[in-house]
NULO-161603 format. One record per residue: x, y negated, z of N, C-alpha, C in turn; residue in three letters. Coordinates in steps of 0.2 Angstrom, whole numbers, padded with zeros to 4 digits. Each point is the difference from the previous one (the first is absolute). Last residue first. Layout:
% residues N
+-------+-------+-------+-------+-------+-------+-------+-------+-------+-----+
|  n_xx |  n_yy |  n_zz | ca_xx | ca_yy | ca_zz |  c_xx |  c_yy |  c_zz |   r |
+-------+-------+-------+-------+-------+-------+-------+-------+-------+-----+
|     X |     Y |     Z |     X |     Y |     Z |     X |     Y |     Z | ALA |
...
+-------+-------+-------+-------+-------+-------+-------+-------+-------+-----+
***
This chain:
% residues 208
+-------+-------+-------+-------+-------+-------+-------+-------+-------+-----+
|  n_xx |  n_yy |  n_zz | ca_xx | ca_yy | ca_zz |  c_xx |  c_yy |  c_zz |   r |
+-------+-------+-------+-------+-------+-------+-------+-------+-------+-----+
| -0220 |  0590 | -1021 |  0003 |  0002 | -0006 | -0003 | -0003 | -0006 | GLY |
|  0001 | -0007 |  0027 | -0004 |  0001 | -0006 |  0003 |  0002 | -0006 | ARG |
|  0007 |  0003 |  0027 |  0001 | -0004 | -0007 | -0004 |  0003 | -0005 | ARG |
| -0004 | -0002 |  0027 |  0001 |  0004 | -0005 |  0001 | -0004 | -0007 | ARG |
|  0006 | -0007 |  0027 | -0005 | -0001 | -0006 |  0002 |  0005 | -0006 | PRO |
|  0006 |  0006 |  0026 |  0003 | -0003 | -0006 | -0005 | -0001 | -0005 | ARG |
| -0004 |  0000 |  0027 | -0001 |  0004 | -0006 |  0003 | -0004 | -0006 | ARG |
|  0006 |  0000 |  0027 | -0003 | -0004 | -0005 |  0000 |  0004 | -0007 | ARG |
| -0002 |  0007 |  0028 |  0004 |  0000 | -0006 | -0003 | -0004 | -0006 | ALA |
| -0002 | -0005 |  0027 | -0004 |  0003 | -0006 |  0005 |  0000 | -0006 | THR |
|  0006 | -0001 |  0028 |  0000 | -0003 | -0007 | -0003 |  0004 | -0005 | PRO |
| -0008 |  0001 |  0026 |  0005 |  0003 | -0005 |  0000 | -0004 | -0007 | ARG |
| -0006 | -0008 |  0026 | -0003 |  0001 | -0006 |  0006 |  0003 | -0005 | ALA |
| -0001 |  0004 |  0027 |  0003 | -0005 | -0005 | -0003 |  0002 | -0007 | PRO |
| -0014 |  0005 |  0023 |  0006 |  0003 | -0004 |  0002 | -0005 | -0005 | PRO |
| -0013 | -0008 |  0022 | -0001 |  0002 | -0006 |  0006 |  0003 | -0004 | ARG |
| -0011 | -0006 |  0026 |  0006 |  0001 | -0004 | -0003 |  0003 | -0007 | ALA |
| -0013 | -0017 |  0018 |  0000 |  0007 | -0003 |  0006 |  0000 | -0005 | THR |
| -0004 | -0016 |  0023 |  0002 |  0000 | -0007 |  0000 |  0008 | -0003 | VAL |
| -0003 | -0006 |  0023 | -0007 | -0002 | -0004 |  0002 |  0000 | -0007 | THR |
|  0017 |  0004 |  0016 | -0004 |  0006 |  0000 | -0007 | -0002 | -0004 | PRO |
|  0025 | -0011 | -0003 | -0006 | -0002 |  0003 | -0005 |  0006 | -0001 | ASP |
|  0022 |  0001 | -0008 |  0000 | -0001 |  0007 | -0006 | -0001 |  0003 | LEU |
|  0006 |  0015 | -0023 | -0003 | -0007 |  0002 |  0000 |  0000 |  0008 | PRO |
|  0020 |  0013 | -0014 | -0007 |  0001 |  0003 | -0003 | -0007 |  0002 | LEU |
|  0018 | -0001 | -0020 | -0001 |  0002 |  0007 | -0007 |  0001 |  0002 | PRO |
|  0010 |  0003 | -0026 | -0004 | -0005 |  0005 |  0000 |  0003 |  0007 | ARG |
|  0009 |  0011 | -0020 |  0005 | -0005 |  0003 | -0004 | -0004 |  0005 | ASP |
| -0013 |  0021 | -0007 |  0006 | -0002 | -0004 |  0005 | -0004 |  0004 | GLY |
| -0016 |  0014 |  0013 | -0001 |  0000 | -0007 |  0007 | -0002 | -0003 | GLY |
|  0000 | -0007 |  0024 | -0005 |  0004 | -0003 | -0001 |  0000 | -0007 | TRP |
|  0019 | -0005 |  0022 | -0003 | -0002 | -0006 | -0005 |  0005 | -0003 | ARG |
|  0015 | -0008 |  0024 | -0003 |  0005 | -0004 | -0004 | -0003 | -0006 | ALA |
|  0011 | -0013 |  0017 |  0004 |  0002 | -0005 | -0003 |  0006 | -0005 | THR |
| -0011 | -0023 |  0014 |  0001 |  0008 |  0000 |  0005 |  0002 | -0006 | GLN |
| -0004 | -0024 |  0016 |  0000 |  0003 | -0007 |  0001 |  0007 |  0001 | ALA |
| -0011 | -0014 |  0020 |  0007 |  0001 | -0003 | -0001 |  0004 | -0007 | PRO |
| -0020 | -0016 |  0008 |  0003 |  0007 |  0002 |  0006 |  0001 | -0004 | ILE |
| -0016 | -0023 |  0007 |  0005 |  0004 | -0004 |  0002 |  0006 |  0003 | THR |
| -0016 | -0016 |  0009 | -0003 |  0005 | -0004 |  0005 |  0004 | -0004 | SER |
|  0006 | -0019 |  0014 | -0002 |  0005 |  0004 | -0003 |  0006 | -0004 | PRO |
|  0018 | -0015 | -0012 | -0006 | -0002 |  0003 | -0002 |  0007 |  0004 | SER |
|  0026 | -0006 | -0003 | -0006 |  0003 | -0003 | -0006 | -0002 |  0003 | ALA |
|  0023 | -0005 |  0008 | -0001 | -0003 | -0006 | -0006 |  0002 | -0004 | GLY |
|  0009 |  0017 |  0017 |  0002 | -0007 |  0000 | -0001 | -0003 | -0007 | PRO |
| -0015 |  0020 |  0010 |  0006 |  0000 | -0004 |  0002 | -0008 |  0000 | VAL |
| -0014 |  0011 |  0021 | -0001 | -0002 | -0007 |  0007 | -0001 | -0003 | PRO |
| -0006 |  0019 |  0018 |  0002 | -0007 |  0000 |  0000 | -0003 | -0007 | PRO |
| -0016 |  0021 |  0008 |  0007 | -0001 | -0002 |  0001 | -0008 |  0000 | ALA |
| -0019 |  0009 |  0017 |  0002 | -0001 | -0007 |  0007 | -0001 | -0002 | PRO |
| -0008 |  0014 |  0022 |  0001 | -0007 | -0002 |  0001 |  0000 | -0007 | SER |
| -0003 |  0020 |  0015 | -0005 | -0002 | -0005 |  0000 | -0008 | -0002 | HIS |
|  0016 |  0011 |  0016 | -0001 |  0005 | -0006 | -0005 | -0002 | -0005 | ASP |
|  0003 | -0014 |  0019 |  0006 |  0000 | -0004 |  0000 |  0005 | -0006 | ALA |
| -0018 | -0001 |  0016 |  0000 | -0006 | -0004 |  0006 |  0000 | -0004 | ARG |
| -0001 |  0017 |  0015 | -0005 |  0001 | -0005 |  0000 | -0006 | -0005 | HIS |
|  0014 | -0001 |  0019 |  0002 |  0005 | -0005 | -0005 |  0001 | -0006 | GLN |
| -0006 | -0013 |  0019 |  0005 | -0003 | -0004 |  0003 |  0004 | -0006 | LEU |
| -0015 |  0010 |  0015 | -0004 | -0005 | -0004 |  0005 | -0004 | -0004 | ARG |
|  0009 |  0015 |  0016 | -0003 |  0003 | -0005 | -0004 | -0004 | -0005 | ARG |
|  0009 | -0009 |  0019 |  0006 |  0002 | -0004 | -0003 |  0004 | -0006 | VAL |
| -0015 | -0007 |  0017 |  0002 | -0005 | -0004 |  0006 |  0001 | -0005 | LEU |
| -0008 |  0017 |  0015 | -0006 | -0002 | -0005 |  0003 | -0006 | -0004 | VAL |
|  0014 |  0007 |  0018 |  0000 |  0005 | -0006 | -0005 | -0002 | -0005 | TYR |
|  0000 | -0013 |  0019 |  0006 | -0001 | -0004 |  0000 |  0005 | -0006 | ILE |
| -0016 |  0003 |  0016 | -0002 | -0005 | -0004 |  0006 | -0002 | -0004 | GLN |
|  0003 |  0017 |  0015 | -0004 |  0002 | -0005 | -0002 | -0006 | -0005 | CYS |
|  0013 | -0004 |  0020 |  0004 |  0003 | -0005 | -0004 |  0002 | -0006 | GLY |
| -0012 | -0009 |  0019 |  0004 | -0005 | -0004 |  0004 |  0003 | -0006 | PRO |
| -0023 |  0009 |  0012 |  0007 |  0002 | -0001 |  0004 | -0005 | -0004 | CYS |
| -0024 |  0004 |  0017 |  0003 | -0004 | -0006 |  0008 |  0001 | -0001 | TRP |
| -0014 |  0008 |  0018 | -0001 |  0005 | -0006 |  0003 | -0004 | -0006 | GLY |
| -0001 | -0007 |  0024 | -0005 | -0003 | -0004 | -0001 |  0005 | -0006 | THR |
|  0015 |  0005 |  0018 | -0005 | -0003 |  0003 | -0006 | -0002 | -0005 | THR |
|  0021 |  0011 | -0007 | -0003 |  0004 |  0006 | -0007 | -0004 |  0002 | ALA |
|  0014 | -0011 | -0016 | -0003 |  0006 | -0003 | -0004 |  0004 |  0005 | ARG |
|  0013 | -0019 |  0008 | -0006 | -0002 | -0004 | -0004 |  0006 | -0003 | ILE |
|  0020 |  0005 |  0012 | -0006 | -0003 |  0004 | -0006 | -0002 | -0004 | VAL |
|  0020 |  0006 | -0011 | -0003 |  0006 |  0002 | -0006 | -0002 |  0005 | ALA |
|  0013 | -0018 | -0009 | -0004 |  0003 | -0005 | -0003 |  0007 |  0002 | GLY |
|  0014 | -0011 |  0015 | -0006 | -0004 | -0001 | -0004 |  0003 | -0005 | VAL |
|  0021 |  0010 |  0004 | -0005 |  0001 |  0006 | -0006 | -0004 | -0001 | GLY |
|  0018 | -0004 | -0015 | -0003 |  0007 | -0001 | -0005 |  0002 |  0005 | ALA |
|  0012 | -0020 |  0003 | -0004 | -0001 | -0006 | -0004 |  0007 | -0001 | LEU |
|  0016 | -0001 |  0018 | -0007 | -0003 |  0001 | -0004 | -0001 | -0006 | ALA |
|  0021 |  0009 | -0003 | -0004 |  0004 |  0004 | -0006 | -0003 |  0002 | THR |
|  0015 | -0013 | -0012 | -0002 |  0005 | -0004 | -0005 |  0005 |  0004 | MET |
|  0011 | -0017 |  0012 | -0005 | -0003 | -0004 | -0003 |  0006 | -0005 | ALA |
|  0017 |  0005 |  0016 | -0006 | -0002 |  0003 | -0005 | -0002 | -0005 | TYR |
|  0021 |  0004 | -0008 | -0003 |  0006 |  0002 | -0007 | -0001 |  0003 | GLY |
|  0014 | -0019 | -0006 | -0003 |  0004 | -0006 | -0004 |  0006 |  0002 | VAL |
|  0012 | -0011 |  0017 | -0006 | -0004 | -0003 | -0003 |  0003 | -0005 | VAL |
|  0020 |  0010 |  0009 | -0007 |  0001 |  0004 | -0006 | -0004 | -0003 | ASP |
|  0024 |  0009 | -0007 | -0003 | -0005 | -0003 | -0008 |  0000 |  0003 | VAL |
|  0018 |  0017 |  0003 |  0000 | -0006 |  0005 | -0003 | -0006 | -0003 | ASP |
|  0003 |  0023 | -0010 |  0006 | -0005 | -0001 | -0001 | -0006 |  0005 | VAL |
| -0017 |  0016 |  0001 |  0006 |  0004 |  0001 |  0006 | -0005 | -0001 | ILE |
| -0021 | -0008 | -0004 |  0001 |  0001 |  0007 |  0006 |  0004 |  0001 | LEU |
| -0006 | -0004 | -0022 |  0001 | -0006 |  0003 |  0001 |  0001 |  0007 | ALA |
| -0007 |  0018 | -0012 |  0007 | -0001 | -0002 |  0002 | -0007 |  0004 | VAL |
| -0022 |  0007 |  0002 |  0005 |  0005 |  0004 |  0007 | -0002 | -0002 | LEU |
| -0017 | -0013 | -0011 |  0000 | -0001 |  0008 |  0005 |  0004 |  0003 | ALA |
| -0005 |  0005 | -0023 |  0004 | -0007 |  0001 |  0001 | -0001 |  0008 | VAL |
| -0014 |  0018 | -0005 |  0007 |  0001 | -0002 |  0005 | -0006 |  0001 | ALA |
| -0024 | -0003 |  0003 |  0004 |  0003 |  0006 |  0007 |  0003 | -0002 | THR |
| -0013 | -0010 | -0018 |  0001 | -0005 |  0006 |  0003 |  0003 |  0006 | LEU |
| -0004 |  0014 | -0019 |  0005 | -0005 | -0002 |  0001 | -0005 |  0006 | VAL |
| -0017 |  0016 |  0002 |  0006 |  0003 |  0000 |  0006 | -0005 | -0001 | PHE |
| -0023 | -0007 | -0002 |  0002 |  0001 |  0007 |  0007 |  0003 |  0001 | GLY |
| -0009 | -0002 | -0022 |  0002 | -0007 |  0003 |  0002 |  0001 |  0007 | ILE |
| -0008 |  0019 | -0010 |  0006 | -0002 | -0003 |  0003 | -0006 |  0003 | PHE |
| -0022 |  0007 |  0005 |  0005 |  0003 |  0004 |  0007 | -0001 | -0002 | GLN |
| -0018 | -0009 | -0012 |  0001 | -0003 |  0006 |  0005 |  0003 |  0004 | ALA |
| -0005 |  0011 | -0019 |  0004 | -0006 | -0002 |  0001 | -0004 |  0006 | PHE |
| -0014 |  0018 |  0002 |  0007 |  0002 | -0001 |  0004 | -0006 | -0001 | ARG |
| -0023 | -0003 |  0000 |  0003 |  0001 |  0007 |  0007 |  0002 |  0000 | ALA |
| -0011 | -0003 | -0021 |  0001 | -0007 |  0004 |  0003 |  0001 |  0007 | PRO |
| -0006 |  0020 | -0013 |  0006 | -0004 | -0003 |  0001 | -0006 |  0004 | ARG |
| -0018 |  0016 |  0004 |  0006 |  0001 |  0004 |  0005 | -0005 | -0002 | ALA |
| -0027 | -0002 | -0002 |  0005 |  0002 | -0004 |  0007 | -0001 |  0004 | ASP |
| -0023 |  0005 |  0013 |  0003 | -0005 | -0003 |  0006 |  0003 | -0005 | GLU |
| -0026 |  0009 |  0010 |  0007 |  0001 |  0000 |  0003 | -0006 | -0003 | LEU |
| -0025 |  0006 |  0013 |  0004 | -0003 | -0006 |  0007 |  0000 |  0001 | ALA |
| -0015 |  0009 |  0016 | -0005 | -0001 | -0005 |  0004 | -0002 | -0007 | THR |
|  0011 |  0016 |  0021 | -0001 | -0007 | -0002 | -0005 | -0001 | -0006 | VAL |
|  0000 |  0021 |  0019 |  0003 | -0003 | -0006 | -0001 | -0007 | -0001 | PRO |
|  0001 |  0008 |  0026 | -0003 |  0002 | -0006 |  0003 | -0003 | -0007 | GLY |
|  0005 | -0001 |  0025 | -0004 | -0005 | -0003 | -0003 |  0001 | -0006 | ILE |
|  0014 |  0016 |  0012 | -0005 | -0003 |  0005 | -0004 | -0005 | -0003 | ARG |
|  0018 |  0011 | -0012 | -0005 |  0004 |  0002 | -0005 | -0002 |  0004 | PRO |
|  0019 | -0015 | -0005 | -0005 |  0001 | -0005 | -0005 |  0006 |  0001 | TRP |
|  0018 | -0005 |  0015 | -0005 | -0005 |  0000 | -0006 |  0002 | -0005 | ILE |
|  0019 |  0014 |  0003 | -0002 | -0001 |  0007 | -0007 | -0005 | -0001 | VAL |
|  0013 |  0008 | -0019 |  0000 |  0006 |  0005 | -0004 | -0001 |  0006 | ARG |
|  0005 | -0017 | -0017 | -0003 |  0005 | -0003 | -0002 |  0006 |  0005 | ALA |
|  0014 | -0019 |  0007 | -0007 | -0002 | -0001 | -0004 |  0006 | -0003 | PHE |
|  0022 |  0004 |  0003 | -0003 | -0001 |  0006 | -0007 | -0002 | -0001 | LEU |
|  0013 |  0001 | -0019 | -0002 |  0007 |  0003 | -0003 | -0001 |  0006 | GLN |
|  0008 | -0020 | -0009 | -0006 |  0003 | -0004 | -0002 |  0007 |  0002 | ALA |
|  0019 | -0010 |  0011 | -0006 | -0004 |  0002 | -0006 |  0003 | -0004 | TRP |
|  0021 |  0008 | -0006 | -0002 |  0002 |  0007 | -0006 | -0003 |  0002 | VAL |
|  0003 |  0004 | -0026 |  0004 | -0003 |  0005 | -0003 |  0002 |  0007 | SER |
| -0008 |  0007 | -0022 |  0004 |  0004 |  0004 |  0004 | -0004 |  0005 | TRP |
| -0015 | -0010 | -0017 | -0004 |  0005 |  0004 |  0004 |  0004 |  0005 | HIS |
|  0008 | -0017 | -0016 | -0003 | -0003 |  0005 | -0004 |  0005 |  0005 | MET |
|  0024 |  0003 | -0016 | -0008 |  0002 |  0001 | -0003 | -0004 |  0006 | SER |
|  0023 | -0004 | -0012 | -0002 |  0007 |  0000 | -0007 |  0001 |  0000 | VAL |
|  0011 | -0022 |  0000 |  0003 |  0004 | -0005 | -0002 |  0007 | -0001 | PHE |
| -0009 | -0016 |  0017 |  0001 | -0004 | -0006 |  0002 |  0004 | -0006 | ALA |
| -0002 |  0009 |  0022 | -0006 | -0002 | -0002 |  0000 | -0003 | -0007 | THR |
|  0020 |  0005 |  0011 | -0003 |  0006 | -0002 | -0007 | -0002 | -0003 | PHE |
|  0013 | -0018 |  0008 |  0003 |  0003 | -0006 | -0004 |  0006 | -0002 | GLY |
| -0006 | -0010 |  0020 | -0002 | -0004 | -0005 |  0003 |  0003 | -0007 | TYR |
|  0007 |  0010 |  0020 | -0007 |  0001 | -0001 | -0003 | -0004 | -0006 | MET |
|  0023 | -0003 |  0007 | -0001 |  0007 | -0003 | -0008 |  0001 | -0002 | ALA |
|  0005 | -0019 |  0012 |  0003 | -0001 | -0007 | -0001 |  0007 | -0004 | VAL |
| -0005 |  0000 |  0023 | -0005 | -0004 | -0004 |  0002 | -0001 | -0007 | GLN |
|  0015 |  0009 |  0015 | -0005 |  0005 | -0001 | -0006 | -0003 | -0004 | SER |
|  0018 | -0014 |  0007 |  0002 |  0004 | -0006 | -0005 |  0006 | -0001 | ALA |
| -0004 | -0015 |  0018 | -0001 | -0004 | -0007 |  0003 |  0005 | -0006 | LEU |
|  0002 |  0008 |  0022 | -0007 |  0000 | -0002 | -0001 | -0004 | -0006 | LEU |
|  0022 |  0001 |  0009 | -0003 |  0007 | -0002 | -0007 |  0000 | -0002 | GLY |
|  0009 | -0020 |  0008 |  0003 |  0002 | -0007 | -0002 |  0006 | -0002 | LEU |
| -0006 | -0006 |  0022 | -0004 | -0004 | -0005 |  0003 |  0001 | -0007 | ALA |
|  0011 |  0011 |  0018 | -0006 |  0002 | -0001 | -0004 | -0003 | -0005 | LEU |
|  0021 | -0009 |  0005 |  0000 |  0007 | -0004 | -0006 |  0003 | -0001 | PRO |
|  0001 | -0021 |  0013 |  0001 |  0000 | -0007 |  0001 |  0006 | -0004 | ARG |
| -0011 | -0010 |  0023 |  0003 |  0007 | -0002 |  0001 |  0000 | -0007 | VAL |
| -0005 | -0021 |  0009 |  0001 |  0004 |  0006 |  0003 |  0007 | -0002 | ALA |
| -0006 | -0016 | -0017 |  0005 | -0003 |  0004 |  0002 |  0005 |  0006 | ASP |
| -0017 |  0007 | -0015 |  0006 | -0001 | -0004 |  0005 | -0003 |  0004 | ILE |
| -0024 |  0006 |  0005 |  0006 |  0003 |  0003 |  0007 | -0001 | -0003 | THR |
| -0022 | -0009 | -0007 |  0000 | -0001 |  0007 |  0006 |  0003 |  0003 | LEU |
| -0004 |  0002 | -0023 |  0001 | -0007 |  0001 |  0001 | -0001 |  0008 | LEU |
| -0006 |  0022 | -0008 |  0007 | -0002 | -0002 |  0001 | -0008 |  0002 | VAL |
| -0021 |  0009 |  0004 |  0005 |  0002 |  0005 |  0007 | -0002 | -0002 | VAL |
| -0017 | -0005 | -0015 | -0001 | -0004 |  0006 |  0005 |  0002 |  0005 | ALA |
| -0002 |  0013 | -0020 |  0004 | -0006 | -0001 | -0001 | -0005 |  0006 | LEU |
| -0012 |  0020 |  0001 |  0007 |  0001 |  0000 |  0004 | -0006 | -0001 | VAL |
| -0023 | -0002 | -0001 |  0002 |  0002 |  0007 |  0007 |  0001 |  0000 | ALA |
| -0010 | -0003 | -0021 |  0001 | -0007 |  0004 |  0002 |  0002 |  0007 | ALA |
| -0004 |  0019 | -0013 |  0006 | -0004 | -0003 |  0001 | -0007 |  0004 | THR |
| -0020 |  0013 |  0004 |  0006 |  0003 |  0003 |  0006 | -0003 | -0002 | ALA |
| -0019 | -0008 | -0010 |  0000 | -0001 |  0007 |  0006 |  0003 |  0004 | ALA |
| -0004 |  0004 | -0023 |  0002 | -0007 |  0001 |  0001 | -0002 |  0007 | ALA |
| -0009 |  0021 | -0006 |  0007 |  0000 | -0001 |  0003 | -0007 |  0001 | THR |
| -0023 |  0003 |  0001 |  0003 |  0003 |  0005 |  0008 |  0000 |  0000 | PHE |
| -0013 | -0008 | -0018 |  0000 | -0005 |  0006 |  0003 |  0003 |  0006 | ARG |
| -0002 |  0013 | -0019 |  0005 | -0005 | -0002 |  0000 | -0005 |  0006 | LEU |
| -0015 |  0018 |  0000 |  0007 |  0002 |  0001 |  0005 | -0005 | -0001 | ALA |
| -0022 | -0005 | -0005 |  0000 |  0001 |  0007 |  0007 |  0002 |  0002 | ARG |
| -0006 |  0000 | -0023 |  0001 | -0007 |  0003 |  0001 |  0000 |  0007 | PRO |
|  0005 |  0021 | -0016 | -0006 | -0002 |  0004 |  0003 | -0007 |  0003 | ASP |
|  0008 |  0009 | -0024 |  0001 |  0000 |  0007 | -0006 | -0003 |  0004 | VAL |
|  0010 |  0010 | -0027 | -0004 | -0004 |  0004 |  0001 |  0001 |  0007 | GLN |
|  0011 |  0012 | -0018 |  0000 | -0007 | -0002 | -0004 | -0005 |  0004 | GLY |
|  0001 |  0024 |  0004 |  0006 | -0003 |  0001 |  0001 | -0007 | -0002 | ARG |
| -0023 |  0012 |  0010 |  0004 | -0001 | -0007 |  0007 | -0003 |  0002 | LEU |
| -0016 |  0005 |  0017 | -0001 |  0006 | -0004 |  0004 | -0001 | -0007 | PRO |
|  0006 | -0009 |  0026 | -0002 | -0003 | -0007 | -0001 |  0006 | -0004 | CYS |
|  0008 |  0002 |  0022 | -0003 | -0007 |  0001 | -0003 | -0002 | -0007 | SER |
|  0002 |  0025 |  0002 |  0002 | -0004 |  0006 | -0003 | -0007 | -0001 | THR |
| -0006 |  0026 | -0010 |  0000 | -0007 | -0001 |  0002 | -0004 |  0006 | ILE |
| -0005 |  0025 | -0006 |  0007 | -0003 |  0002 |  0001 | -0007 | -0001 | GLY |
| -0020 |  0014 | -0002 |  0004 | -0001 | -0006 |  0007 | -0002 |  0001 | LEU |
| -0017 |  0003 |  0017 |  0002 |  0006 | -0003 |  0004 |  0000 | -0006 | GLY |
| -0009 | -0019 |  0011 |  0006 |  0002 |  0004 |  0002 |  0007 | -0003 | ALA |
| -0019 | -0011 | -0009 |  0006 | -0003 | -0002 |  0006 |  0003 |  0004 | MET |
+-------+-------+-------+-------+-------+-------+-------+-------+-------+-----+
***
């Protein structure tokens, strides 16, 4: 596999779950340092937080496989532990990275404008999600992605709303017509029949 140039994942749409846990552990460490140094060395903490915002944005919008942590895992750790037995879909993980991007971006702006309570809360929330992912493998952001997809699926496959004042079996009238002047049958069990043609009347013969 190394000869093929494969790094952390052989497919772009999939990712090694161990790389995700390693990335989450590194992210949690960065956010912990931010929370511990924000009062003592504020410029350093803001710089670290800004770098984490950039990291989240890169993995969410560009690639999960070419981030700093993913490349570090692929080049240093992965050759020593061997290939993974099963890969994960990268879309839930990228959605979770997008959530982290939003949280840390809000935290960065809040700390810059001296709204420290919001900054602490958003940073801590992103850090807790990263710790959960790193220690247990369970991804809160991925579960939100699955829930959103289920809601979208239900919305796309929901039945049409009933017509006001009509019975549930009533179907809106159709404008298309078949044959003559009769509309198409709305009930699929009804067999459409062409309109009967008027028969010409024969004139009685006069007897001479």
